[in-house]
N, C-alpha and C positions, 0 to 999 in steps of 0.2 A: 263419261272419260274419267278413268282413275289418275289421280295426281299424287306422286309421291316425292318426298324430299329425302334425299340421300342422309342417312343417320351419321355417317361418317365426315360429312363436309362441315366446312366452317373453320373458325379461327384455330390455329395451333397454338401451344401453350405459350409461346414467346409473344404473340401478338396479344394474347389475353392478358399477359402480364403487363405489356405496355399501356394497353387501354384501361386496364384496371388502375394502374398508377395514375394515368391522367384523369380519370374520372374521381379518384380519391382526392387529388389536389384540387380540381375544380369545385368539388363540393365543399372543400375547405376555404379556398380563397377566391373562387369565382373566375380566376383567370390563369393562364399559364401559356408559356411559349414552348413550342415544339420545332426542333431542328429537322425541317422537311416533313412531308406528310407522314403521320403517325401510322399509316397503313396505305397500302396502294389500292384504295377504294374510295372513290370521290364521295359517295353517298354517306360512308361512315366518317369520313373527314368532315363534311357538312355537318352531321349530327353533333360532332364534337366542337366544331367551331361555334355552333349556336349555344353551347354550354360555356363558351369562354376560351376555347383553345385557339391560340393564334399561331399559324405555321409561318416560320422564318427561314431564311437562309443564313449562311455563315456571315455575310456582310452586315447583318443587323446586330451581331454579337457585341460591337463597341458601344451601342446604345443601351445595353441591358445590365450595366453594372449593378450588383445588388439583386438582380431579379432571379427567378427560377426558370430554368430551361430543361425540357425532357429530351434525353437522348432515346430515340425510338429502338424497337427491337433489332433493326439492321446494324446498329452499332456506328462507331466513329473512329477516325484515326487518332493517335496519340496527340496530334497538333491541336485537336478540338479541346481536349483536356487541359493542355498547357495555356491555350488562350483563355479558357474560362477561368482558370486559377489567376492568371494575370489580371483578369478583369473584374474578379470578385463575383463571378456568376456562380450561383448554387445549381449544380446539375443534379437532376433526378435520372439516374441512369437505369433506363429499361432495356438495355442490350440483352438480346435473347442469349440465355445460358450457353446454347450450342455455338452460336456465333462468337461469344466470348472466349470459349474454349478454343475455338479454331483461331482467333486472333492470337491467342498465347502460343498455339502450336506453330504458327507461321513466324512469330517472333524468335522462337527457340530455333527453328529451321533457318532463319535468316541469319542468326548469330553463327550457326554452324557453316553455312555457305560462305560467309564472309572470311572464315578461317581457312576453308578448302578452296577458295576462288571459284565457287559454284554459282548458282542461279535459283531463284524461286519462281515457279511457274504457277499461275492461278488460272483454273477453268472457269471463266465467268463472264458476265455481261459488261463490257467497259462503261463506266459512268454509274452502274448501279450502286446504290447507297452501301450495301453490304461490301461490295468489291472496293470501293473506296476505302472503307475501313480496314480491309484485310491489306491492301496495298500499302496503306499507311505503316503497317507493322514492319515493312521493309524499306522505310524511308523513301517510299516511291519507286523503287527499283525493281519490283516484281514484273515478270513478263505475264501479260493477260492474253490467254488463248480463248478467243471467243467462240470458236467452232472445234470439232475434233481434227480439222484439217488446217488449223491456224498455227503452223510450225515455224514460220519463216524467221521469226526473232530468236528461236532457241538455237544455242550453240551445244551441239551433241558431243563436242569433245570435253565439255566441262561437266562437273557434278550438277545434278538436277535433283530438286525437291518439288514435287507436284502435288496441289491441293485443288480442291473444288469449291466454289461458292455453294452453300448449303442446299440451295432450292434447284440445283441443276438436275438434268436427267442422268440417272446412273448408267443408262445404255450408252449415252453419248460420251460420258467420261470414261467408260471402258474403251470405247473406240480411240479416244485421245491417247490413252495410255498405250494401246497397241500400236497406233501411228508413231508414237515417240519411240517405243521400243525397237520398231522396224529400222529406225535411222541410227541406232546406237551401235557403237563398237562393242566387241565382246566384254571387254573389261570395265564397262561403263559403270559409274556410281549413279545410280538412278533409283529413286524411292517415290512411289506414289501413295498418298495416303487417302483412306477412305473417310471423307468429310462431308459426305451428302446426308442431310438430316433424314433419319429413318422414317420420321412422320411423312416427309415428302415421297421418299421411295416406296413406302407402303402404300400411300394414298394412290398411287397409280394402279396398283394391283386391285386395290378395293373398288376403284372407279371402274375398272374393266368388268368386274362382276355386275356392278349396278347398272352400267351402260347397256349391257347385254340383256337386261331384264325388262327394259322399257323399249317402246316403239319410237319415242322421240325424247331426246335429252336436251334440256336447257342448261347450259353452263353460264353461272352468274359470277362475273368478277370485273375488277377494275380494268380499264382499257390499258393501264400502264403496269399491271401485275405480271412480273415474269412467270410466277409459278401458276398464274392463271391461264397464260397462253400455252404454257408447257402441258398442263394437264388437259386443256381444251383439245390441242391437237392429238394427245394421247387417246382421249374419247373418240375423236372423229375416225381413228383407225379401226375401232371395234364397233362403233355405232355412227354410221353415215349421216343419220338423221340428228346430228348434234349441232346446236347453234348457241353462238356466243353472244351473251347480252350484259350490258352494264347497269340497265334498269328496265323497268316494265314498258317504257315507251318504245323499246326496240322489238317487241313482240309482233309477229306477223301471223295472222290467222291461216295463211295457207300452209305453214309449217306443220300443221297438226291434221291434215286431210287423212282421214282412215286410221287415226291413232287412237288405240283403246287405253293405253297407258303412257303417261308423260312423266319423266323423271326431272327433278330440279337438283343440281348439284353445284358445287362452288369451289373456289380456291381456299388456301389457308388464310387469306385475307379478305374473305367473304363473310360479313356477319349472318347469323341466322335470320335475324329480322328482315334482311332483304330477300332471302330465299322465300320466306313466308309471304311477303309482299308480292312476289311473283305468283305463288300458288293462289293467292286471293283474287289477283287479276285474272288468272285463268278460269277460276270458278265464275267470275262475272262474265267471261266471254262465252264458256261453254256449258256451264251448268246451271246457272240461274235461269 
């Protein structure tokens, strides 16, 4: 059996930046707090926890006066920065530059919509860390469309500025745009911005090529990774023998019956070492 790891799989540069910032601080001080999981991958979170990283929620902030707290790549709403300033917390801001730029665009759009009596609509997963940060740029007033058909809260008689969470499907976003346009009057003031990360959009096309080149594809990602589930479902459309696993314990020998080539890929939140761990386990099962 041939076992191949997808060369294009693994961390995006935003996650690399956040983890690098955490590792640098941990090497210096031996401890660091992080607002939420630094990445949606339990194995990587556990590795960093063993190095001294402690994951906290916002309720813990009042206890951390004078301490260092990492803001992960997903970003945070303005209220978090204000709270940290009031409490004397030193923030290590590892917000992904693409997310940061999107936050600024939404803030600008929100200011415009306040003048025009319009509304901000964000295509994203309700409660997702990035979406919470984006919504915060609108003082919590943005309308969240979770699917292309989630239109019930949009007032089509008012101006609309539409943005997408950076890790959403470009195909679904285009469908949402078309659905909104179908409800608009002829003179509507509607602008949709292309805010999906190119790394995510291009990743789908790269994955299609890789998935078609193997007999079985193992997609390694955290169970709570939005990007992971999107890319996994994309893979299944072109390679029916695709299986989602969070760690080697999920492997099943019957998946590989008759397979000459097995591919291993992952989300933008999947560390390379975890994919290599899966490869080594497959070697033990089928090659040793």
